[in-house]
Backbone bond lengths (Angstrom), bond angles and torsions (degrees), N, CA, C in turn:
res aa  C-N    CA-C-N  psi(-1)  N-CA   C-N-CA  omega(-1)  CA-C   N-CA-C  phi
1 X - - - 1.442 - - 1.613 111.26 -
2 X 1.185 116.44 128.74 1.412 125.49 -173.81 1.544 109.97 -68.70
3 X 1.382 116.38 124.94 1.451 116.79 -177.73 1.533 110.36 -78.58
4 X 1.298 114.97 141.35 1.383 122.79 177.36 1.533 112.61 -94.43
5 X 1.299 118.33 164.29 1.456 119.99 178.84 1.563 112.02 -59.68
6 X 1.320 113.19 -35.28 1.413 117.15 -178.39 1.537 112.49 -69.51
7 X 1.259 115.71 -33.14 1.515 122.37 -177.76 1.495 109.38 -72.05
8 X 1.302 117.32 -23.43 1.469 122.65 -177.72 1.557 111.03 -87.13
9 X 1.282 114.95 -6.57 1.540 114.96 179.62 1.459 109.82 -77.84
10 X 1.361 110.89 164.16 1.473 118.11 173.88 1.544 109.39 -80.19
11 X 1.326 116.12 166.65 1.498 120.42 -178.66 1.538 111.68 -57.32
12 X 1.375 114.31 -38.89 1.461 118.77 -176.06 1.605 109.66 -68.77
13 X 1.364 111.69 -37.44 1.436 113.36 -178.47 1.541 111.75 -75.77
14 X 1.298 118.60 -28.05 1.430 122.58 169.75 1.461 114.64 -59.57
15 X 1.404 116.43 -46.42 1.339 122.81 -173.81 1.582 105.90 -67.45
16 X 1.300 115.46 -44.53 1.543 116.41 -178.61 1.575 109.48 -64.86
17 X 1.318 116.20 -42.43 1.521 120.46 177.77 1.528 111.04 -56.17
18 X 1.396 112.30 -44.31 1.513 118.81 -179.28 1.545 109.88 -64.88
19 X 1.288 118.28 -43.95 1.414 120.60 179.51 1.603 113.69 -64.22
20 X 1.275 114.62 -39.33 1.464 119.20 177.70 1.498 109.54 -64.07
21 X 1.326 116.96 -51.94 1.477 120.65 179.53 1.572 111.14 -59.68
22 X 1.263 117.03 -40.68 1.431 119.57 178.46 1.470 112.69 -62.48
23 X 1.358 113.48 -44.71 1.542 117.66 177.56 1.485 111.11 -62.85
24 X 1.347 119.35 -46.02 1.427 122.22 178.87 1.557 113.32 -61.13
25 X 1.354 114.29 -34.85 1.424 118.09 178.41 1.521 108.74 -66.67
26 X 1.317 117.97 -44.59 1.429 123.00 177.50 1.439 114.15 -57.65
27 X 1.377 118.92 -48.83 1.471 126.52 176.16 1.560 110.52 -55.54
28 X 1.351 113.42 -46.01 1.473 117.25 177.65 1.514 112.75 -58.52
29 X 1.327 116.38 -48.23 1.472 119.55 177.32 1.495 113.17 -59.89
30 X 1.275 119.86 -40.93 1.397 124.37 177.53 1.491 111.97 -60.99
31 X 1.324 117.80 -36.79 1.455 124.85 -177.30 1.572 107.52 -76.65
32 X 1.347 115.78 -40.48 1.490 122.48 -169.64 1.569 107.81 -74.56
33 X 1.387 117.52 -32.76 1.486 114.49 -166.23 1.462 109.17 -66.56
34 X 1.365 124.00 -39.82 1.545 120.10 -178.94 1.569 106.95 -60.27
35 X 1.333 120.31 -37.74 1.379 119.68 -177.49 1.514 112.30 -67.64
36 X 1.373 116.20 -43.20 1.416 120.97 -176.63 1.572 105.81 -71.47
37 X 1.395 122.21 -29.65 1.408 122.06 177.91 1.459 110.98 -68.11
38 X 1.356 117.08 -42.01 1.469 119.15 -176.30 1.576 110.37 -67.47
39 X 1.360 117.49 -39.29 1.380 121.20 177.40 1.559 112.31 -64.98
40 X 1.275 116.60 -44.60 1.482 123.29 177.95 1.545 108.60 -63.58
41 X 1.307 118.23 -44.81 1.504 117.52 179.17 1.535 111.61 -62.85
42 X 1.264 118.64 -36.45 1.470 120.82 179.89 1.417 114.15 -67.20
43 X 1.388 120.88 -16.24 1.491 121.69 173.83 1.495 111.07 -107.40
44 X 1.400 121.14 13.14 1.419 120.85 -178.96 1.507 111.20 -102.79
45 X 1.271 119.23 165.84 1.416 128.93 171.30 1.522 111.11 -57.47
46 X 1.276 124.30 140.49 1.457 124.39 177.55 1.501 112.85 -56.70
47 X 1.335 119.09 -41.42 1.410 119.27 -177.63 1.518 112.09 -70.41
48 X 1.366 120.24 -28.20 1.392 119.46 176.18 1.535 112.72 -75.28
49 X 1.352 115.13 -22.15 1.502 120.28 176.85 1.484 108.73 -73.24
50 X 1.355 120.13 -51.90 1.418 122.45 -173.93 1.512 113.20 -74.42
51 X 1.350 116.35 -18.08 1.442 116.22 -179.42 1.563 110.72 -91.54
52 X 1.301 117.07 -7.38 1.427 124.56 177.30 1.477 117.81 83.05
53 X 1.333 113.89 22.34 1.498 120.52 -177.93 1.532 111.42 -80.70
54 X 1.350 115.66 -18.42 1.513 113.01 177.27 1.491 110.47 -82.51
55 X 1.314 114.89 126.62 1.480 124.66 -178.87 1.489 112.63 -114.48
56 X 1.314 115.21 -61.38 1.452 124.83 -177.95 1.405 116.53 -128.22
57 X 1.355 116.86 -45.03 1.451 124.70 179.29 1.530 112.91 -109.42
58 X 1.392 118.16 158.70 1.504 119.34 -179.78 1.551 108.02 -62.56
59 X 1.346 111.89 148.00 1.488 119.84 177.19 1.514 102.80 -116.60
60 X 1.420 114.30 126.08 1.404 122.06 176.90 1.551 107.54 58.21
61 X 1.265 114.51 67.78 1.577 121.06 -173.24 1.496 108.95 -47.84
62 X 1.338 114.98 136.27 1.453 122.36 175.83 1.487 110.05 -156.52
63 X 1.337 116.36 153.62 1.553 119.93 174.30 1.503 109.59 -107.09
64 X 1.251 115.85 18.10 1.611 116.49 -176.62 1.511 110.32 -58.75
65 X 1.404 118.58 -41.49 1.372 119.20 178.31 1.511 116.06 -56.98
66 X 1.363 116.72 -44.87 1.447 120.56 177.40 1.549 111.23 -69.42
67 X 1.266 116.82 -35.33 1.552 118.36 174.39 1.534 110.27 -57.34
68 X 1.386 112.79 -44.55 1.440 117.01 -178.63 1.586 113.10 -63.70
69 X 1.337 113.37 -38.03 1.466 121.49 -177.97 1.549 107.03 -66.01
70 X 1.300 120.93 -51.33 1.375 122.54 -173.87 1.585 111.38 -74.91
71 X 1.336 119.68 -13.42 1.438 124.98 177.91 1.513 110.94 -91.14
72 X 1.346 116.30 -12.36 1.475 123.36 -177.48 1.575 106.71 -85.14
73 X 1.314 114.87 109.28 1.489 122.72 -179.41 1.535 110.38 -55.69
74 X 1.363 114.46 -44.22 1.497 116.63 -172.25 1.623 107.90 -64.94
75 X 1.340 112.95 -38.03 1.489 114.75 179.19 1.465 113.23 -65.09
76 X 1.286 117.83 -44.03 1.458 123.40 -178.05 1.555 108.99 -65.21
77 X 1.251 117.17 -39.09 1.433 124.50 176.02 1.552 114.48 -65.84
78 X 1.395 112.40 -40.91 1.394 120.16 173.28 1.542 115.83 -61.64
79 X 1.385 108.49 -41.94 1.444 119.27 -178.57 1.508 108.56 -63.44
80 X 1.258 120.55 -45.24 1.411 128.33 -177.18 1.617 109.60 -67.30
81 X 1.329 114.93 -42.07 1.411 121.45 175.20 1.490 111.83 -58.26
82 X 1.305 115.88 -47.50 1.516 123.74 177.51 1.525 110.93 -56.96
83 X 1.283 115.94 -45.94 1.473 120.11 -179.62 1.543 109.34 -60.05
84 X 1.316 114.24 -41.82 1.412 119.33 -174.31 1.620 107.82 -68.95
85 X 1.319 114.30 -43.63 1.438 114.41 -172.96 1.565 104.42 -71.42
86 X 1.334 120.52 -37.31 1.463 118.64 -177.77 1.582 109.85 -69.20
87 X 1.326 120.23 -39.77 1.453 122.01 -179.77 1.491 113.33 -62.19
88 X 1.422 112.05 -51.02 1.482 116.35 -179.30 1.523 113.95 -66.51
89 X 1.349 112.06 -38.78 1.530 117.71 -179.54 1.516 112.38 -63.36
90 X 1.402 115.17 -42.27 1.460 115.60 179.56 1.434 112.73 -62.73
91 X 1.290 120.05 -37.19 1.523 119.30 179.10 1.467 109.67 -62.82
92 X 1.318 115.90 -46.64 1.461 121.89 178.94 1.534 115.36 -63.69
93 X 1.352 114.11 -43.12 1.427 121.97 -178.32 1.508 111.45 -65.05
94 X 1.337 119.44 -47.22 1.457 120.99 -176.25 1.453 109.94 -71.02
95 X 1.419 118.64 -39.76 1.407 120.39 175.39 1.520 114.24 -60.17
96 X 1.327 117.43 -52.62 1.519 118.53 174.59 1.487 114.24 -60.54
97 X 1.237 120.11 -35.82 1.503 122.80 -178.33 1.572 107.98 -66.33
98 X 1.302 116.46 -47.84 1.464 121.03 -176.64 1.509 109.06 -67.44
99 X 1.390 120.58 -46.90 1.402 125.58 177.56 1.528 112.41 -57.99
100 X 1.301 121.21 -27.41 1.389 122.97 -179.51 1.532 111.11 -91.42
101 X 1.315 114.96 -42.25 1.489 121.65 -175.90 1.489 111.80 -67.03
102 X 1.344 119.53 -41.34 1.437 122.60 -179.38 1.518 114.97 -58.40
103 X 1.327 118.66 -56.87 1.517 119.53 176.73 1.495 112.05 -53.03
104 X 1.447 118.38 -41.71 1.437 118.33 -173.32 1.583 108.03 -75.03
105 X 1.223 122.21 -6.75 1.419 125.98 -175.45 1.606 109.10 -92.69
106 X 1.372 113.67 -15.63 1.452 119.55 -175.85 1.546 109.71 -85.83
107 X 1.426 114.96 128.63 1.423 121.93 -175.41 1.568 109.19 -68.49
108 X 1.263 111.51 -33.44 1.551 114.19 179.66 1.498 115.97 -70.29
109 X 1.349 116.87 -6.58 1.468 120.23 175.09 1.601 104.62 -88.15
110 X 1.370 110.76 95.61 1.428 119.69 -172.21 1.494 110.98 -64.67
111 X 1.266 122.13 -32.82 1.415 124.99 -178.70 1.557 116.54 -88.69
112 X 1.279 114.89 15.13 1.501 120.04 -175.72 1.576 111.35 -64.56
113 X 1.331 113.47 -32.63 1.437 118.79 179.70 1.549 113.35 -60.19
114 X 1.353 110.84 -52.22 1.467 117.86 179.48 1.573 113.78 -65.54
115 X 1.342 114.19 -38.81 1.474 121.17 179.09 1.490 108.76 -62.92
116 X 1.411 115.54 -47.09 1.521 120.20 176.81 1.553 109.08 -56.12
117 X 1.316 116.00 -40.74 1.438 115.13 -174.39 1.566 114.57 -65.22
118 X 1.364 109.59 -26.86 1.557 113.36 178.72 1.475 105.23 -72.24
119 X 1.337 121.66 -43.41 1.466 120.63 177.35 1.479 113.52 -62.88
120 X 1.308 119.38 -43.60 1.491 118.99 177.02 1.412 111.91 -62.12
121 X 1.278 121.70 -36.45 1.486 126.18 179.60 1.518 111.74 -50.55
122 X 1.392 112.91 -39.54 1.489 116.91 -178.54 1.506 116.35 -72.65
123 X 1.398 115.81 -13.14 1.426 122.46 178.05 1.624 108.80 -74.71
124 X 1.330 114.75 -26.58 1.414 115.40 -176.05 1.596 116.24 -111.39
125 X 1.323 111.85 -17.11 1.463 118.42 176.58 1.542 112.37 -134.55
126 X 1.337 117.53 131.45 1.365 118.75 -174.91 1.589 104.43 -138.65
127 X 1.367 116.71 162.86 1.435 118.30 -177.49 1.559 112.15 -68.02
128 X 1.358 114.11 -28.48 1.574 118.59 178.64 1.524 103.50 103.00
129 X 1.351 109.82 -178.70 1.438 118.19 -169.55 1.544 113.50 -73.14
130 X 1.304 116.27 -40.84 1.496 116.56 -178.42 1.503 112.15 -66.70
131 X 1.284 121.40 -48.97 1.474 122.31 173.67 1.352 115.80 -55.25
132 X 1.373 118.44 -38.90 1.546 123.40 179.85 1.588 107.43 -68.80
133 X 1.260 116.41 -39.83 1.437 114.93 175.55 1.411 118.35 -65.14
134 X 1.424 117.87 -37.29 1.363 124.29 174.85 1.536 112.14 -65.52
135 X 1.295 114.15 -39.20 1.532 117.94 -178.12 1.631 104.98 -67.91
136 X 1.302 119.19 -47.23 1.416 117.77 177.93 1.443 117.08 -60.24
137 X 1.373 116.82 -36.45 1.437 122.91 175.30 1.593 111.95 -68.37
138 X 1.265 117.72 -38.96 1.478 120.69 178.27 1.544 110.29 -66.45
139 X 1.323 116.74 -33.89 1.438 122.03 179.62 1.553 112.87 -80.00
140 X 1.323 113.30 2.05 1.457 121.81 178.86 1.579 110.57 57.02
141 X 1.244 111.42 38.62 1.511 119.55 173.37 1.560 114.52 -96.78
142 X 1.269 110.70 -16.73 1.554 115.81 -177.14 1.573 112.72 -56.69
143 X 1.359 112.90 133.50 1.493 112.57 -179.93 1.525 114.78 71.09
144 X 1.289 120.36 18.96 1.405 124.91 178.31 1.592 111.50 -124.14
145 X 1.235 114.47 163.16 1.574 116.73 -178.85 1.527 107.55 -65.58
146 X 1.422 119.44 -29.31 1.400 123.07 -175.61 1.459 110.90 -64.05
147 X 1.349 119.97 -23.16 1.462 123.56 -176.45 1.434 109.64 -71.84
148 X 1.342 122.18 -17.74 1.430 124.44 172.47 1.484 114.13 -91.34
149 X 1.307 118.87 -5.31 1.401 124.14 -172.83 1.575 114.32 -112.80
150 X 1.224 111.27 -60.50 1.578 118.07 -174.57 1.458 111.25 -60.18
151 X 1.365 123.43 -51.99 1.531 122.72 -173.14 1.519 109.42 -57.13
152 X 1.350 119.03 -23.41 1.484 117.82 179.67 1.530 111.89 -115.84
153 X 1.326 113.58 41.45 1.493 119.54 -173.96 1.490 111.09 -66.40
154 X 1.370 122.70 -25.81 1.408 125.69 -179.16 1.439 114.29 -157.00
155 X 1.304 116.24 141.03 1.489 121.61 177.27 1.499 109.22 -104.92
156 X 1.313 117.34 124.93 1.492 119.99 -179.88 1.518 112.83 -61.99
157 X 1.313 117.41 -36.62 1.429 119.68 176.18 1.500 112.96 -64.37
158 X 1.323 122.46 -38.72 1.389 122.35 175.08 1.498 114.53 -72.68
159 X 1.333 117.22 -29.76 1.473 125.60 177.57 1.561 106.07 -65.31
160 X 1.324 120.93 -43.90 1.389 127.82 -178.43 1.583 108.99 -64.36
161 X 1.303 119.08 -44.24 1.415 122.34 177.07 1.549 111.39 -62.34
162 X 1.333 115.56 -41.03 1.485 117.42 -179.37 1.512 107.88 -71.21
163 X 1.284 122.79 -40.14 1.509 123.71 178.04 1.475 110.49 -60.35
164 X 1.379 120.56 -41.75 1.385 124.76 -178.59 1.526 110.08 -65.65
165 X 1.235 117.08 -40.75 1.519 126.02 177.82 1.539 107.87 -59.95
166 X 1.299 120.51 -49.26 1.365 122.99 -178.36 1.522 110.89 -64.99
167 X 1.418 120.89 -44.34 1.400 124.35 179.50 1.520 110.62 -61.45
168 X 1.295 118.96 -37.85 1.519 121.22 -168.28 1.502 110.21 -91.81
169 X 1.312 121.17 -24.17 1.466 118.81 -170.32 1.502 115.26 -119.84
170 X 1.388 121.83 -7.82 1.438 121.98 173.78 1.501 108.28 -115.21
171 X 1.379 113.99 116.99 1.400 122.18 -175.06 1.534 107.72 -68.43
172 X 1.403 113.38 151.97 1.486 122.39 177.35 1.544 108.74 -68.38
173 X 1.307 114.38 -29.78 1.504 114.53 -177.00 1.471 113.14 -56.59
174 X 1.324 121.22 -32.79 1.426 122.51 174.38 1.567 111.60 -62.57
175 X 1.299 117.46 -35.43 1.454 116.52 174.91 1.480 114.41 -65.94
176 X 1.366 112.01 -42.78 1.435 116.24 -179.54 1.582 111.38 -64.02
177 X 1.314 113.55 -37.02 1.528 116.20 -179.17 1.476 107.65 -70.49
178 X 1.323 117.24 -32.84 1.541 118.77 179.00 1.495 111.30 -69.61
179 X 1.377 117.39 -33.47 1.496 122.49 177.81 1.546 108.67 -67.45
180 X 1.285 116.79 -40.93 1.488 118.01 176.29 1.439 111.98 -63.48
181 X 1.289 121.27 -30.97 1.529 123.53 -177.80 1.487 106.74 -89.03
182 X 1.362 119.72 5.66 1.510 120.72 -178.89 1.428 116.60 76.56
183 X 1.308 119.30 25.14 1.478 127.35 -179.29 1.559 105.70 -78.71
184 X 1.365 115.73 125.67 1.417 118.60 175.05 1.552 110.35 -76.91
185 X 1.364 119.66 161.28 1.427 120.87 177.74 1.541 114.69 -56.30
186 X 1.318 117.97 -41.56 1.444 122.99 179.44 1.520 110.91 -62.23
187 X 1.395 110.18 -46.84 1.482 113.38 -178.51 1.494 111.33 -68.34
188 X 1.332 118.95 -33.64 1.462 123.10 175.11 1.536 108.74 -60.59
189 X 1.263 119.11 -46.44 1.507 120.86 179.05 1.497 111.42 -57.08
190 X 1.386 114.30 -47.08 1.529 118.56 -177.18 1.539 116.31 -68.91
191 X 1.386 110.32 -39.50 1.450 113.44 -171.93 1.544 115.15 -100.83
192 X 1.340 116.07 -9.73 1.549 119.22 177.86 1.496 108.09 -123.04
193 X 1.288 123.04 -56.82 1.505 122.63 -175.37 1.441 110.20 -63.61
194 X 1.305 119.72 -52.77 1.497 117.67 -177.71 1.452 120.69 -60.30
195 X 1.326 119.23 -39.61 1.529 121.13 174.09 1.548 112.32 -68.63
196 X 1.308 116.48 -28.48 1.487 120.81 -177.42 1.527 112.98 -85.99
197 X 1.388 114.38 -7.32 1.428 121.78 -177.74 1.508 114.39 -108.62
198 X 1.254 116.44 21.73 1.492 123.06 -177.44 1.565 111.46 -54.03
199 X 1.358 115.19 -41.13 1.456 120.20 -174.18 1.528 107.99 -65.51
200 X 1.341 121.27 -47.89 1.379 123.32 -174.86 1.517 109.83 -76.44
201 X 1.341 120.49 -27.28 1.388 124.44 177.17 1.563 108.89 -68.33
202 X 1.334 115.31 -36.63 1.495 119.67 -179.13 1.530 107.21 -68.96
203 X 1.272 119.29 -35.22 1.471 122.37 179.79 1.555 110.27 -66.24
204 X 1.371 111.35 -46.43 1.479 119.50 179.61 1.553 109.07 -64.88
205 X 1.343 118.57 -35.79 1.464 121.24 178.47 1.556 106.69 -60.38
206 X 1.335 112.17 -43.36 1.568 113.23 -177.29 1.491 110.81 -70.33
207 X 1.329 120.84 -40.14 1.421 122.60 -176.42 1.539 111.37 -69.65
208 X 1.326 118.03 -43.09 1.434 123.63 175.93 1.572 110.96 -67.99
209 X 1.263 115.58 -40.41 1.482 116.79 -174.27 1.555 113.79 -71.20
210 X 1.375 110.26 -39.26 1.495 113.08 -178.44 1.547 108.87 -72.78
211 X 1.318 117.23 -34.42 1.436 120.75 -178.88 1.593 110.14 -66.33
212 X 1.316 115.85 -42.11 1.473 120.97 -176.89 1.498 108.23 -74.46
213 X 1.360 118.41 -35.03 1.515 121.95 179.85 1.508 111.68 -65.55
214 X 1.368 113.89 -32.64 1.608 121.76 177.48 1.399 114.04 -92.84
215 X 1.289 120.48 -1.22 1.523 125.89 -175.90 1.536 110.38 -65.26
216 X 1.239 122.00 114.07 1.451 124.23 168.97 1.481 111.32 -122.51
217 X 1.314 119.58 -19.90 1.513 122.23 -176.49 1.496 112.85 -62.03
218 X 1.298 116.59 -48.78 1.558 118.94 178.25 1.535 111.02 -63.13
219 X 1.348 114.58 -40.61 1.422 114.76 179.08 1.613 111.59 -69.55
220 X 1.238 116.01 -34.47 1.514 114.53 172.43 1.518 115.08 -62.41
221 X 1.328 118.18 -32.38 1.387 118.26 -174.84 1.550 111.76 -94.61
222 X 1.352 117.43 -36.83 1.497 119.04 -168.90 1.572 112.41 -98.46
223 X 1.327 114.23 -17.46 1.484 115.56 -173.86 1.537 111.06 -115.84
224 X 1.350 112.93 141.68 1.469 119.98 175.75 1.557 115.29 -120.91
225 X 1.359 114.93 -28.33 1.432 120.77 -178.02 1.483 111.38 -73.88
226 X 1.372 115.32 135.29 1.449 116.00 -177.48 1.520 116.23 -67.92
227 X 1.411 111.49 -29.03 1.526 116.53 178.47 1.525 115.69 -71.68
228 X 1.323 118.55 -7.85 1.422 124.28 178.43 1.575 112.15 -100.92
229 X 1.308 115.38 -10.46 1.438 120.33 -175.09 1.527 116.15 -63.69
230 X 1.342 119.29 130.06 1.504 117.23 173.47 1.596 115.37 -72.70
231 X 1.179 116.19 175.61 1.475 120.52 -178.31 1.498 109.25 -59.85
232 X 1.306 120.54 -40.21 1.392 122.29 -174.82 1.492 113.59 -59.43
233 X 1.378 116.46 -38.04 1.416 119.12 176.36 1.552 116.96 -71.52
234 X 1.266 112.03 -28.39 1.517 121.41 178.85 1.626 101.36 -74.12
235 X 1.240 119.33 -45.71 1.540 120.16 178.06 1.512 109.07 -62.02
236 X 1.304 119.59 -38.41 1.428 119.81 178.89 1.586 112.63 -61.58
237 X 1.264 116.76 -35.20 1.459 120.10 174.38 1.538 108.47 -68.14
238 X 1.230 118.70 -40.30 1.514 121.60 -172.84 1.596 104.04 -74.73
239 X 1.287 119.00 -50.69 1.472 122.32 -169.05 1.534 110.54 -75.71
240 X 1.255 117.66 -36.39 1.527 120.88 -174.88 1.522 114.33 -106.89
241 X 1.288 116.11 -42.45 1.457 118.75 -173.47 1.532 111.20 -101.93
242 X 1.303 116.75 -3.90 1.463 118.60 -172.17 1.512 115.03 -94.49
243 X 1.357 119.02 38.53 1.396 124.41 -179.73 1.561 110.55 -75.98
244 X 1.329 119.24 155.46 1.402 116.11 178.44 1.555 112.35 -81.65
245 X 1.271 114.98 139.58 1.486 121.27 178.15 1.559 107.90 -88.03
246 X 1.352 112.68 107.67 1.551 118.75 -173.86 1.617 109.97 -64.74
247 X 1.357 109.92 -33.67 1.471 114.20 -175.04 1.442 117.58 -65.65
248 X 1.394 115.79 -14.24 1.466 120.70 -175.53 1.639 109.65 -102.29
249 X 1.274 113.49 -0.25 1.507 117.62 -178.67 1.529 106.84 -127.66
250 X 1.315 114.19 124.18 1.481 120.15 -174.09 1.505 111.38 -98.09
251 X 1.311 116.07 -26.56 1.484 120.09 -174.12 1.574 107.24 -90.36
252 X 1.304 116.23 130.85 1.436 125.04 -174.23 1.569 107.01 -67.12
253 X 1.259 118.78 -43.60 1.493 120.29 -179.30 1.459 111.28 -65.67
254 X 1.438 118.02 -35.59 1.501 118.19 175.54 1.442 112.09 -68.97
255 X 1.324 121.45 -31.66 1.476 126.15 177.21 1.477 106.35 -62.72
256 X 1.333 118.51 -50.45 1.487 123.75 -177.38 1.562 110.85 -60.75
257 X 1.289 117.09 -43.31 1.419 120.92 177.43 1.500 113.23 -62.67
258 X 1.340 117.11 -44.96 1.461 121.63 177.77 1.475 109.97 -65.03
259 X 1.301 121.82 -38.91 1.528 121.29 177.07 1.437 111.60 -65.76
260 X 1.338 117.10 -39.19 1.458 122.67 -179.00 1.521 109.69 -65.73
261 X 1.351 119.65 -45.62 1.425 122.50 -179.83 1.493 111.14 -67.16
262 X 1.382 114.30 -35.91 1.498 117.62 177.82 1.540 109.67 -61.04
263 X 1.412 118.64 -44.95 1.399 120.52 -175.58 1.638 105.42 -69.33
264 X 1.250 119.68 -40.63 1.470 120.93 -174.80 1.525 107.75 -66.94
265 X 1.319 118.01 -37.78 1.505 121.38 178.80 1.461 111.83 -66.55
266 X 1.308 120.35 -32.48 1.405 126.14 172.57 1.495 114.30 -60.22
267 X 1.362 116.75 -52.42 1.502 120.89 -179.69 1.552 110.00 -68.15
268 X 1.278 118.09 -43.25 1.535 119.97 177.21 1.535 108.62 -59.56
269 X 1.271 119.15 -42.84 1.435 123.70 178.51 1.442 111.88 -55.36
270 X 1.367 114.40 -53.15 1.496 122.87 -179.80 1.535 112.18 -53.09
271 X 1.408 113.56 -45.63 1.417 117.70 -177.38 1.606 112.03 -65.02
272 X 1.264 112.76 -44.39 1.425 121.72 -176.16 1.616 108.52 -64.85
273 X 1.369 115.89 -41.95 1.456 121.79 177.50 1.515 111.55 -65.83
274 X 1.296 117.19 -30.96 1.408 119.29 -174.65 1.514 117.18 -85.23
275 X 1.393 115.98 -21.52 1.416 124.68 -175.25 1.609 112.16 -52.56
276 X 1.374 115.53 -50.30 1.445 114.41 -176.02 1.507 114.16 -56.43
277 X 1.364 115.51 -41.45 1.425 118.26 -177.17 1.567 112.93 -72.14
278 X 1.364 112.35 -35.75 1.449 114.94 176.02 1.520 112.03 -67.41
279 X 1.362 119.12 -34.35 1.453 120.12 171.89 1.453 116.81 -66.02
280 X 1.353 119.60 -26.20 1.395 124.87 -174.71 1.518 110.09 -69.95
281 X 1.325 116.92 -39.62 1.481 118.29 -176.17 1.542 114.88 -58.64
282 X 1.338 121.25 -51.11 1.440 120.23 179.71 1.565 114.46 -60.12
283 X 1.382 113.49 -28.87 1.447 117.19 -178.38 1.597 113.75 -70.94
284 X 1.345 115.62 -21.38 1.436 117.61 -178.08 1.478 111.16 -124.46
285 X 1.305 118.75 17.08 1.468 125.65 -173.09 1.513 109.33 -60.72
286 X 1.318 122.72 -41.30 1.422 122.95 -173.44 1.486 110.97 -66.81
287 X 1.352 114.21 -29.41 1.471 115.93 -179.00 1.526 112.47 -91.83
288 X 1.311 114.89 -20.73 1.515 115.45 -174.50 1.366 118.18 -62.55
289 X 1.317 124.42 -51.27 1.490 126.91 -179.22 1.539 108.71 -55.04
290 X 1.355 116.57 -54.99 1.427 124.25 -172.12 1.522 105.61 -60.53
291 X 1.366 123.43 -47.99 1.396 124.01 -175.68 1.531 109.26 -67.44
292 X 1.330 122.33 -41.52 1.475 123.10 178.70 1.482 110.65 -57.89
293 X 1.358 115.58 -53.11 1.443 121.37 -179.31 1.414 118.20 -56.48
294 X 1.341 113.35 -48.06 1.547 119.91 -176.99 1.452 107.98 -68.51
295 X 1.291 119.34 -40.53 1.507 121.35 -176.67 1.461 115.32 -85.70
296 X 1.300 117.75 3.61 1.552 121.63 -171.40 1.441 108.58 -68.54
297 X 1.351 122.33 -36.40 1.439 122.16 -172.05 1.597 105.12 -88.07
298 X 1.290 113.50 114.02 1.480 117.60 -172.99 1.564 107.32 -110.14
299 X 1.391 113.17 84.01 1.425 119.76 179.09 1.471 113.82 -115.27
C-alpha cells in the first residue's frame, strides 16, 4: 500500500495537522451556516420563517418569495440600474487604472516618484463628504447616472497593485524589442502589456465589480430619483425601512401574513442580489490567486 504524506508524519505532526484541519472545518461551518440559512429561508413558507422553524433546510418549500421579488417593479429597476453602473464603471475603471499604472511602471519616466506621491496622498487625505458633494453638484452630475460612475473612476490602491504587477512580471526586453519593430508606447501597452496582464486585470475586475455592486453611499448622497436607484438602495428600503405598520392593519391574521411575506421577501432579495457576485468568482478563479499573490507587494 502506497504511503501518503500524512502517514509519514510523526505523531506530533499528525496531531497538529488534525487540530488545524478540525479548526478550519469548524470555521468553514460557522461561515457557511448563515448563507445556507438565508437560502433555505428564501424557499420556505412565510409562517415557517417568522416562527423560527427554519434551521438548515427549507420548510414547506415555496417560490413565493422569488415571485414577489420579480413582480416588484422597484427591485427589477434597481437590479437593471446596478448592472448598468457595474458594466460602465468596469470599462472606465480598468481603462483609467491601466492608463495610469503603465506610465508609472516605466523607469524612463523620471517624475514617476513625484506623480505616485500625489496619488498616494489621496489615499490618506480627502476633501470629505461636503466638498465632494459640492464638486459633483458644480459638475452638474447630481441626480444623474454619471454621479455613480465618474467620482469612483479609479482606485489608487488598485492602480498601485497593477503598476507593481507590470514592473515585476513584464520584462523591459519586450519594450526594447517593440521599439526596434517600430511599436509606439500606446500600441505596446495595448498589444503587449494588456494581454500579459490578464491575471491582474481579473483581480481588478473582481475588486471594482464587487465594490460597485455593493455601493450605496454614493447613491444615498447624489441620487434622489427612484428610477436611478441601484439595487442596494432598494434593498435598504426593504431590509431596514420595510417594516409592517401595525396601526394600518386591524386583522391579526393579516398582520402575521404581512410580516411573514416581509421576512420572506428580505431573504429572497438577499439571494437574488448576491447571485451576480457569487457567479463572478468561478469565472475568474484561475486568474484570481495568481494576480492577488503577484500584485500583493505594493512597492
